[in-house]
N, C-alpha and C positions, 0 to 999 in steps of 0.2 A: 505493500500500500504506499501511496506516496504520501509525502507531510506536507502536502499545501489543503487550504482551507476550501472545503466542499461545501456551497449551500444547494440546498434539494427543496425545491417546493412543488407543491400540487398544481398545473395549467389546466384550468377552469375548460379555458378556450379548446387546447390540443388533447384534453383527459389523457395525460402523461406525467407524470414525474419528470421535471428538471432538474438538472445537476449542473453546477457552474461552478467553476475555478476562478474567481476574480483575478489571483494573482497573474494567471496567463488569460492573456488577451483572445477572446472570441472561444476559448475553450470550454466546452458546453456539450453535453449527452443526454436523451432522455429515457424512460422505459417505461415499462406496464406499473410495474411494482418498484418501490423505493429501494429496494435491493437491486434490482437490475439498472434502474440509474446510476445509481453507484458502481456499480459492476463495470456499466459501460463507459463513464468519466473516468475512472481509473486507466482503462485502454487509452481513452483518448487523451489525457497528462501524458503517456506514454509517447503517444503517434506525437504529440505537439513538440515534446521534448528533442525528438529525434528530427523533426522537419526543421525545427530551430536551430540544431548541432547544422543540417547539411546546408541550410542558407548564411551559416555564419553569424544567425542572431543570437542576443544576450537572451540568458536565461535567467529568470529572475530566483532568487533562492526564497525557499520557502520562508513565513515570516513567523511563521510557529504561534499562533495564538491558541492556542489549546488549552483548557483550563480545568483543571481536575479540581473536583470540590473533597 
């Protein structure tokens, strides 16, 4: 699993869960279930990073904002 923040929400319009990675511009995926959206976005993060490397673009470091109680 990556260490980037993932935001998942339900899209009434699409009738799907949408998963976004705010630190990686344009990096998002969807799924019929919460778990599917998370699984799909993890794949897209890896593809985003691989593409950025191929294009010589900077890859943001994860901000690591996870909090534990």
